[in-house]
C-alpha positions in Angstrom: 15.2 8.6 21.4 14.9 7.9 25.1 15.3 4.2 25.1 17.8 1.9 23.4 16.9 -0.8 21.0 16.9 -4.0 23.0 15.7 -7.2 21.3 13.7 -9.8 23.2 14.1 -12.6 20.7 13.9 -13.7 17.1 10.6 -15.2 16.2 9.2 -16.6 13.0 5.6 -15.2 12.5 3.0 -15.3 9.8 3.8 -12.6 7.3 0.1 -11.6 7.4 0.5 -10.5 11.1 3.2 -7.9 10.3 1.8 -4.5 9.6 3.4 -1.4 8.4 2.3 1.7 10.3 0.8 4.6 8.4 3.7 7.0 8.2 6.0 4.2 6.9 3.3 3.0 4.5 3.3 6.4 2.9 6.9 6.2 1.8 7.5 5.3 -1.8 9.5 2.1 -2.3 12.1 1.7 -5.0 10.4 -1.2 -6.9 13.5 -2.1 -8.9 15.4 -2.3 -5.6 12.7 -4.5 -4.1 12.9 -6.9 -7.1 16.7 -7.2 -6.6 16.3 -7.7 -2.8 13.6 -10.3 -3.4 16.0 -12.2 -5.7 18.8 -12.0 -3.2 16.6 -13.2 -0.4 15.4 -16.1 -2.6 18.9 -17.1 -3.5 20.9 -16.3 -0.3 18.2 -16.2 2.4 17.3 -13.3 4.7 20.4 -12.0 6.3 18.9 -9.3 8.6 15.4 -9.8 9.9 13.0 -6.9 10.1 12.5 -5.2 13.5 9.0 -5.3 15.0 7.1 -4.8 18.2 4.2 -6.9 19.3 0.9 -5.1 19.6 -2.0 -5.8 22.0 -4.0 -7.6 19.4 -1.2 -10.2 18.8 0.0 -8.7 15.6 3.4 -7.0 14.9 4.1 -3.4 14.1 7.0 -3.0 11.7 9.6 -0.6 13.0 12.4 -1.2 10.5 12.6 -3.4 7.4 9.8 -2.4 5.0 11.8 -3.3 1.9 12.6 -6.8 3.3 9.0 -7.3 4.3 7.8 -6.3 0.8 10.5 -8.5 -0.9 9.4 -11.5 1.2 5.8 -10.9 0.2 6.8 -10.8 -3.5 8.5 -14.2 -3.3 5.5 -15.7 -1.6 6.8 -16.2 1.9 4.1 -17.2 4.3 6.3 -16.7 7.4 9.0 -14.2 8.3 11.7 -14.2 10.9 11.6 -10.9 12.9 13.5 -9.3 15.7 11.0 -8.4 18.4 11.9 -5.4 20.6 11.8 -5.9 24.3 10.3 -2.5 25.2 7.4 -1.0 23.2 8.1 2.2 21.2 5.8 5.1 20.8 5.3 6.3 17.2 8.0 9.0 17.5 10.7 6.6 18.6 9.6 3.9 16.1 9.9 6.5 13.3 13.3 7.5 14.5 14.6 3.9 14.4 13.2 3.5 10.9 14.8 6.7 9.7 18.2 5.8 11.2 18.1 2.5 9.3 17.0 4.2 6.1 19.7 6.9 6.3 22.3 4.3 5.9 20.8 3.0 2.6 22.3 4.3 -0.6 18.9 4.8 -2.3 17.8 7.7 -0.1 17.8 10.9 -2.1 19.0 14.2 -0.7 15.5 15.6 0.0 14.5 12.4 1.9 17.8 12.6 3.8 17.2 16.2 4.7 13.7 15.5 5.9 14.8 12.5 7.9 17.7 14.5 9.6 15.3 17.3 10.4 12.9 14.9 12.0 15.6 13.3 14.1 17.0 16.7 15.3 13.5 17.8 16.3 12.5 14.6 18.0 15.7 14.2 19.9 15.8 18.0 20.6 19.5 18.0 19.9 21.6 17.9 16.7 24.4 16.3 18.8 22.2 13.4 19.9 20.8 12.9 16.3 24.4 12.9 14.8 25.5 10.3 17.4 22.4 8.1 16.7 23.3 8.2 13.0 27.0 7.7 13.6 27.9 10.9 11.7 29.5 14.2 12.7 27.3 17.2 13.6 28.8 19.0 10.6 27.7 16.2 8.3 24.3 16.2 9.9 24.0 20.0 9.3 25.0 19.5 5.6 22.2 17.0 5.2 19.6 18.9 7.1 20.3 22.5 6.7 20.4 23.0 10.5 23.1 25.4 11.8 
């Protein structure tokens, strides 16, 4: 990733204006986990707002937080607090941010982790940069991804 994640501000926006981009939409969500997350948000509140970037049409492209967005939809929320990034991301960088967030979730299986690590190494053109972005050693990254 060429730019750091810098937030402009927290905004509360209509949930209908937050859209999941195609590659993220294709991921399968753990429905049981979503139910648990929805229950937690309903009882405790949203602790970590999803990350979005504003689009030219006034909507918001979800970068990270698909499970939180889905959980809020399930409990009937009309509005959602979001962290709006200051600088727009291209699809590759947005996907990298999303992958980094998801790699730290326990529900990711080994094949998903390998695919995610492979993508990061290729997009960052360096296993060292990818490992640093993930907060893991290069050796751990190689064990996840199969890169040597």
